[in-house]
C-alpha positions as CSV (number, residue, x, y, z in Angstrom):
1,X,-66.8,23.4,-61.2
2,X,-64.0,25.4,-59.6
3,X,-61.5,24.8,-56.9
4,X,-58.7,26.8,-55.3
5,X,-55.0,26.4,-56.0
6,X,-54.5,25.8,-52.2
7,X,-56.9,22.9,-52.3
8,X,-55.1,21.5,-55.3
9,X,-51.7,21.7,-53.7
10,X,-53.1,20.2,-50.4
11,X,-54.4,17.2,-52.3
12,X,-51.0,16.7,-53.9
13,X,-49.1,17.1,-50.7
14,X,-51.4,14.4,-49.0
15,X,-50.8,12.0,-51.9
16,X,-54.5,11.6,-52.6
17,X,-55.4,9.7,-55.7
18,X,-58.7,11.6,-56.2
19,X,-58.4,14.7,-58.3
20,X,-59.9,18.0,-57.2
21,X,-62.9,19.5,-59.0
22,X,-62.1,20.6,-62.5
23,X,-60.4,23.9,-63.2
24,X,-60.5,23.7,-67.0
25,X,-63.5,25.3,-68.7
26,X,-65.2,22.9,-71.1
27,X,-67.0,25.8,-72.8
28,X,-63.7,27.5,-73.6
29,X,-62.3,24.2,-74.9
30,X,-65.3,23.9,-77.2
31,X,-64.9,27.5,-78.3
32,X,-61.3,26.9,-79.4
33,X,-62.3,23.7,-81.2
34,X,-65.2,25.4,-83.0
35,X,-62.7,27.9,-84.3
36,X,-60.1,25.3,-85.3
37,X,-62.6,23.1,-87.2
38,X,-64.4,25.9,-89.1
39,X,-61.5,27.7,-90.8
40,X,-62.2,28.6,-94.5
41,X,-60.0,25.7,-95.6
42,X,-58.5,22.9,-93.5
43,X,-55.4,23.6,-91.5
44,X,-53.1,21.7,-93.9
45,X,-49.7,22.8,-95.4
46,X,-51.5,23.4,-98.7
47,X,-53.3,26.4,-97.0
48,X,-50.6,28.5,-95.4
49,X,-52.9,31.5,-95.1
50,X,-55.2,29.4,-92.9
51,X,-52.2,28.2,-90.9
52,X,-51.0,31.8,-90.4
53,X,-54.5,32.7,-89.1
54,X,-54.4,29.8,-86.7
55,X,-50.9,30.8,-85.5
56,X,-52.3,34.3,-84.9
57,X,-55.2,32.9,-83.0
58,X,-52.9,30.9,-80.7
59,X,-50.6,33.9,-80.2
60,X,-53.6,36.0,-79.1
61,X,-54.7,33.3,-76.7
62,X,-51.2,33.1,-75.1
63,X,-51.1,36.9,-74.7
64,X,-54.6,37.0,-73.2
65,X,-53.5,34.2,-70.8
66,X,-50.7,36.4,-69.5
67,X,-47.7,34.7,-71.0
68,X,-44.5,36.5,-70.1
69,X,-43.2,36.3,-73.7
70,X,-45.1,35.4,-76.9
71,X,-43.2,34.9,-80.1
72,X,-43.0,33.0,-83.4
73,X,-40.4,30.7,-84.9
74,X,-40.8,31.1,-88.7
75,X,-39.0,28.9,-91.2
76,X,-39.1,28.2,-94.9
77,X,-40.3,25.0,-96.6
78,X,-40.7,24.7,-100.4
79,X,-40.7,28.5,-100.8
80,X,-43.4,29.1,-98.2
81,X,-43.2,30.4,-94.6
82,X,-44.5,28.3,-91.8
83,X,-44.3,29.1,-88.1
84,X,-44.3,27.7,-84.6
85,X,-45.9,29.9,-81.9
86,X,-44.3,30.0,-78.4
87,X,-45.4,31.4,-75.1
88,X,-43.5,31.3,-71.8
89,X,-44.7,31.3,-68.2
90,X,-42.7,31.3,-64.9
91,X,-39.1,32.4,-64.3
92,X,-37.0,33.8,-67.1
93,X,-34.1,31.5,-66.3
94,X,-33.5,27.9,-65.5
95,X,-34.3,24.6,-67.2
96,X,-37.7,24.6,-68.9
97,X,-40.5,22.2,-69.4
98,X,-41.8,22.1,-73.0
99,X,-45.4,21.4,-73.6
100,X,-46.5,21.3,-77.2
101,X,-49.2,20.5,-79.7
102,X,-49.3,20.6,-83.5
103,X,-52.0,22.7,-85.1
104,X,-51.9,21.4,-88.7
105,X,-54.1,18.6,-90.1
106,X,-53.5,15.8,-92.5
107,X,-55.4,16.4,-95.8
108,X,-58.8,18.1,-96.3
109,X,-60.5,17.3,-93.0
110,X,-61.5,19.3,-89.8
111,X,-59.0,17.5,-87.5
112,X,-61.1,18.0,-84.3
113,X,-59.4,15.3,-82.3
114,X,-56.2,15.4,-84.4
115,X,-55.1,17.8,-83.3
116,X,-57.6,20.4,-82.4
117,X,-57.9,18.9,-78.9
118,X,-54.2,19.3,-78.3
119,X,-54.2,22.9,-79.3
120,X,-57.4,23.6,-77.3
121,X,-55.8,21.9,-74.3
122,X,-52.6,24.0,-74.8
123,X,-54.6,27.3,-74.8
124,X,-56.7,26.3,-71.8
125,X,-53.5,25.3,-69.9
126,X,-52.1,28.7,-70.7
127,X,-55.1,30.4,-69.2
128,X,-54.7,28.4,-66.0
129,X,-51.0,28.9,-65.8
130,X,-51.6,32.6,-66.2
131,X,-53.6,32.6,-62.9
132,X,-50.7,31.2,-60.9
133,X,-48.6,33.8,-59.0
134,X,-45.4,31.9,-58.6
135,X,-44.7,29.1,-60.9
136,X,-41.7,26.9,-59.8
137,X,-39.9,26.8,-63.1
138,X,-40.0,28.0,-66.7
139,X,-42.7,26.5,-68.8
140,X,-42.7,26.9,-72.6
141,X,-45.9,26.2,-74.5
142,X,-45.4,25.6,-78.2
143,X,-47.9,25.3,-81.0
144,X,-46.1,23.4,-83.9
145,X,-46.8,23.4,-87.6
146,X,-46.1,20.7,-90.2
147,X,-46.4,17.6,-87.9
148,X,-48.5,15.8,-90.4
149,X,-47.5,14.1,-93.7
150,X,-45.8,14.8,-96.0
151,X,-43.4,16.3,-93.5
152,X,-43.7,13.8,-90.7
153,X,-40.3,12.4,-89.7
154,X,-38.5,15.2,-91.6
155,X,-36.5,18.2,-90.5
156,X,-39.4,20.3,-91.7
157,X,-41.6,19.4,-88.7
158,X,-42.1,22.4,-86.5
159,X,-41.1,20.3,-83.5
160,X,-37.8,19.4,-85.2
161,X,-37.1,23.0,-85.8
162,X,-37.9,23.9,-82.2
163,X,-35.9,21.0,-80.6
164,X,-32.9,21.7,-82.9
165,X,-32.9,25.4,-81.8
166,X,-32.9,24.4,-78.2
167,X,-30.0,22.0,-78.7
168,X,-28.0,24.6,-80.8
169,X,-28.6,27.2,-78.0
170,X,-27.5,24.8,-75.3
171,X,-30.9,25.4,-73.5
172,X,-31.4,23.1,-70.5
173,X,-34.7,21.2,-70.7
174,X,-36.5,19.3,-67.9
175,X,-38.6,17.4,-70.3
176,X,-41.2,17.7,-73.0
177,X,-44.9,16.7,-73.2
178,X,-46.6,16.3,-76.6
179,X,-50.4,16.8,-76.5
180,X,-51.7,14.6,-79.2
181,X,-55.4,13.8,-79.5
182,X,-57.1,14.1,-76.1
183,X,-60.8,14.2,-76.7
184,X,-62.2,10.9,-77.9
185,X,-63.5,8.2,-75.5
186,X,-65.7,5.2,-75.8
187,X,-66.7,3.1,-72.8
188,X,-68.0,0.2,-74.8
189,X,-66.1,-3.1,-74.8
190,X,-64.0,-3.7,-77.9
191,X,-63.4,-0.1,-78.8
192,X,-59.8,0.0,-77.8
193,X,-57.2,-1.6,-80.0
194,X,-53.4,-2.1,-79.7
195,X,-50.4,-2.6,-81.9
196,X,-49.9,-6.1,-80.3
197,X,-53.1,-8.1,-79.5
198,X,-52.0,-9.4,-76.1
199,X,-51.8,-5.8,-74.8
200,X,-55.6,-5.9,-74.5
201,X,-55.3,-8.4,-71.7
202,X,-53.2,-5.8,-69.8
203,X,-54.9,-2.5,-70.7
204,X,-58.5,-3.6,-71.4
205,X,-60.8,-3.3,-74.4
206,X,-62.7,-0.1,-73.4
207,X,-61.5,3.2,-74.9
208,X,-62.2,5.1,-71.7
209,X,-58.7,6.2,-70.6
210,X,-55.9,8.5,-71.4
211,X,-52.3,7.3,-71.9
212,X,-48.9,8.6,-71.0
213,X,-46.7,7.0,-73.6
214,X,-42.9,6.9,-73.7
215,X,-40.1,4.9,-75.0
216,X,-37.7,2.7,-73.1
217,X,-34.6,4.6,-71.8
218,X,-36.5,7.9,-71.5
219,X,-35.0,8.7,-68.1
220,X,-36.6,9.8,-64.8
221,X,-38.7,12.6,-66.3
222,X,-41.1,10.2,-68.0
223,X,-41.5,8.0,-65.0
224,X,-42.1,11.0,-62.7
225,X,-44.5,12.7,-65.0
226,X,-46.6,9.5,-65.6
227,X,-46.7,8.7,-61.9
228,X,-47.9,12.2,-60.9
229,X,-50.3,12.5,-63.7
230,X,-52.0,9.2,-62.8
231,X,-52.1,10.3,-59.1
232,X,-54.0,13.5,-59.7
233,X,-56.2,12.6,-62.7
234,X,-60.0,12.1,-62.3
235,X,-60.2,9.9,-65.4
236,X,-58.4,6.6,-65.8
237,X,-54.8,6.8,-66.9
238,X,-52.7,4.0,-68.4
239,X,-48.9,4.3,-68.4
240,X,-47.4,2.8,-71.5
241,X,-43.7,2.3,-72.1
242,X,-42.4,0.5,-75.1
243,X,-39.5,0.3,-77.6
244,X,-39.4,3.3,-80.0
245,X,-40.0,1.0,-82.9
246,X,-43.5,-0.1,-81.7
247,X,-46.1,1.5,-84.1
248,X,-47.6,4.6,-82.6
249,X,-45.1,5.1,-79.7
250,X,-43.3,7.9,-81.7
251,X,-46.2,9.1,-83.9
252,X,-46.1,12.7,-82.7
253,X,-43.8,15.6,-81.9
254,X,-42.0,13.9,-79.0
255,X,-39.9,11.9,-81.5
256,X,-37.9,15.1,-82.4
257,X,-37.0,15.8,-78.8
258,X,-35.8,12.2,-78.5
259,X,-33.6,12.8,-81.5
260,X,-31.8,15.7,-79.7
261,X,-31.4,13.8,-76.4
262,X,-34.3,15.4,-74.5
263,X,-36.7,13.2,-72.4
264,X,-40.3,13.4,-73.7
265,X,-43.7,11.8,-73.3
266,X,-46.9,11.8,-75.3
267,X,-50.2,12.4,-73.6
268,X,-53.0,10.9,-75.8
269,X,-56.3,9.1,-76.1
270,X,-54.3,6.6,-78.2
271,X,-55.3,8.1,-81.6
272,X,-56.1,5.6,-84.4
273,X,-56.0,2.7,-81.9
274,X,-59.3,4.0,-80.7
275,X,-60.6,6.9,-82.9
276,X,-61.6,5.3,-86.2
277,X,-62.1,8.9,-87.6
278,X,-58.3,9.4,-87.5
279,X,-57.3,11.4,-90.6
280,X,-60.9,11.2,-91.9
281,X,-63.6,13.9,-92.7
282,X,-65.6,12.4,-89.8
283,X,-63.0,13.7,-87.2
284,X,-65.5,16.3,-86.0
285,X,-66.3,18.2,-82.8
286,X,-69.5,16.3,-82.4
287,X,-67.7,13.1,-81.6
288,X,-65.6,14.5,-78.7
289,X,-66.1,14.5,-75.0
290,X,-65.5,18.0,-73.6
291,X,-65.9,16.8,-70.0
292,X,-63.1,14.3,-70.2
293,X,-61.0,16.7,-72.2
294,X,-61.3,19.2,-69.4
295,X,-60.3,16.5,-66.9
296,X,-57.1,15.7,-69.0
297,X,-56.2,19.4,-68.8
298,X,-56.8,19.6,-65.0
299,X,-54.5,16.7,-64.4
300,X,-51.8,18.3,-66.7
301,X,-52.0,21.5,-64.7
302,X,-51.7,19.6,-61.4
303,X,-48.8,17.6,-62.6
304,X,-47.0,20.8,-63.9
305,X,-47.6,22.6,-60.5
306,X,-46.2,19.6,-58.7
307,X,-42.9,19.8,-60.5
308,X,-43.6,18.2,-63.9
């Protein structure tokens, strides 16, 4: 289940559409998800001690992966401290690629797909990046807090805090990728839904693919990322571009980077348009596909190494 970086880069240079054998470790992904879904209380804003323990877990994972720098971005909300966790790879200077996933959940539920899969993917990507000797540019991995209601679409979102700090510091950004629900797949007909019915005629009715979603006017970064991701992925990939007002297109952390003028995309299994356990107590590890989650991480690594 392993391949060499040389083989990966050769495949990319030849323009092959078939992805190399998986690099991501499905057992490690499962281990992360087991931790995230069995905390003493759910990872919601009502349990800041649990959120702090998850932040510490992510920080340990980033350090173990060999991140050049690992730090926190704490901030106050309603008298409590919440924190983003950041890890950097590659050169210290130059424009950076931001890849992020939120680690909080909505309500009292385990949040395996939403968004345990995003966090697990982030940590596994960190481990794989740590094995690369010469990354072409700076990559910043961020685990966000407070993405979920009641803070969604507010300045209390961790991604808003992070994006605002980048803008205030004049930091050059190549683009941003939000990892949002990556582990639920269903190959049966009629399992994939859409905000507009006719889209089913274009994208199909089987929930068997992963999506690179972006808004209109997102610049060349989104087009380049989606094209490269689709070329190297070993699972089906649908590229979806729509107005920002279409329900779901901005339902994650990418919306805050758009607010500050940064190009951003969402990598997702389409969330509630497929996974009927979205924000429910049934969003459990048992419903997820570790093999295809690993494939999603493999394609992300290949895309990052090819230039993002």
